[in-house]
C-alpha positions in Angstrom: -49.1 53.0 30.4 -52.1 55.0 29.8 -55.4 53.2 30.2 -57.7 53.3 27.2 -54.9 53.6 24.7 -55.2 50.0 23.5 -57.3 49.8 20.4 -59.8 46.9 20.2 -59.1 44.3 17.5 -61.5 44.5 14.6 -63.5 41.4 13.9 -63.0 40.0 10.5 -65.7 37.9 8.8 -65.3 35.3 6.1 -65.9 36.8 2.6 -69.3 35.1 2.1 -70.6 36.5 5.4 -69.6 40.2 4.9 -72.6 42.5 5.3 -74.1 43.3 2.0 -73.2 40.0 0.4 -76.5 38.5 -0.7 -77.1 34.8 -1.4 -76.0 31.5 -0.1 -73.4 31.4 2.6 -71.3 28.8 1.0 -71.2 25.2 -0.2 -68.6 23.4 -2.2 -68.7 24.4 -5.9 -70.0 21.7 -8.1 -71.2 19.6 -5.2 -74.1 21.6 -3.9 -77.6 22.2 -5.1 -79.3 21.0 -8.2 -77.9 18.3 -10.5 -76.6 19.7 -13.8 -79.2 19.5 -16.7 -76.8 17.4 -18.8 -76.7 14.8 -16.0 -80.5 14.7 -15.7 -81.0 14.4 -19.4 -78.4 11.5 -19.6 -80.2 9.7 -16.8 -83.5 10.1 -18.5 -82.1 8.8 -21.8 -80.5 5.8 -20.2 -83.9 5.0 -18.5 -85.8 5.4 -21.8 -83.3 3.2 -23.8 -82.3 0.5 -21.3 -84.6 0.3 -18.3 -88.1 0.8 -19.6 -87.9 -1.8 -22.4 -86.9 -4.4 -19.8 -89.6 -3.4 -17.4 -92.2 -3.5 -20.2 -91.1 -7.0 -21.2 -91.3 -8.1 -17.6 -94.8 -6.7 -17.2 -96.0 -8.5 -20.4 -94.7 -11.9 -19.2 -94.8 -11.9 -15.4 -97.7 -12.8 -13.1 -99.5 -9.7 -11.7 -99.5 -11.3 -8.3 -95.7 -11.4 -8.2 -94.0 -8.7 -6.1 -91.6 -7.9 -8.9 -94.5 -7.3 -11.3 -96.1 -4.9 -8.8 -92.7 -3.0 -8.4 -92.4 -2.7 -12.2 -95.9 -1.5 -12.6 -95.4 1.1 -9.8 -92.1 2.3 -11.4 -93.7 2.7 -14.8 -96.7 4.6 -13.4 -94.5 6.9 -11.4 -92.3 7.5 -14.4 -95.2 8.1 -16.8 -97.3 10.3 -14.5 -94.8 11.7 -12.1 -95.0 11.4 -8.3 -98.2 12.7 -6.8 -97.8 16.0 -4.9 -97.8 15.6 -1.1 -100.5 17.6 0.7 -99.6 19.0 4.1 -102.3 20.3 6.4 -101.2 23.7 7.9 -104.3 24.5 9.8 -107.1 22.6 11.5 -110.8 23.0 11.4 -112.0 26.6 10.6 -108.3 27.8 10.3 -107.5 26.9 13.9 -104.6 24.8 15.2 -104.3 21.2 14.2 -105.8 19.1 17.0 -104.0 15.8 17.1 -102.9 15.6 20.7 -106.5 15.1 22.0 -107.1 12.4 19.4 -103.9 10.6 20.3 -104.8 10.7 24.0 -108.3 9.4 23.3 -106.9 6.6 21.1 -104.3 5.6 23.7 -106.9 5.6 26.5 -109.2 3.5 24.3 -106.5 0.9 23.7 -105.6 0.8 27.3 -109.2 0.2 28.3 -109.5 -2.7 25.8 -106.3 -4.3 27.1 -107.5 -3.9 30.7 -110.9 -5.5 29.8 -109.1 -8.5 28.1 -106.4 -9.0 30.8 -108.1 -7.7 33.9 -105.9 -6.4 36.7 -102.8 -8.2 35.3 -102.7 -5.5 32.6 -102.2 -2.6 35.0 -98.7 -1.8 36.4 -98.3 -1.8 40.1 -99.3 1.5 41.8 -101.7 2.5 39.1 -105.4 2.7 40.1 
């Protein structure tokens, strides 16, 4: 046999990973991504017709100190106004990195100092000075 006469096998890729195929790499049709608009509209209609009248009646009759009343009030306010947007801090002071490790260390040390003051030497594990 001559060496070098064996051709290497070509690698085959799944159809969705073939170079030049833009977009998502897969997912089960009908079960991935955003809910269909019809489903969202139907849920909204059911909420408007069945849920909100019952919650409004409960709010009118129940005691505001009751936990169920607070839940109902929260539900109505979220439904009416929408959930507030969540803010995420990406940078720290003056565009630098977020400095939370130093704060955490200082908080931990402060707590440990208070425990040591309250309990004396019994608060410290053996071998720690």
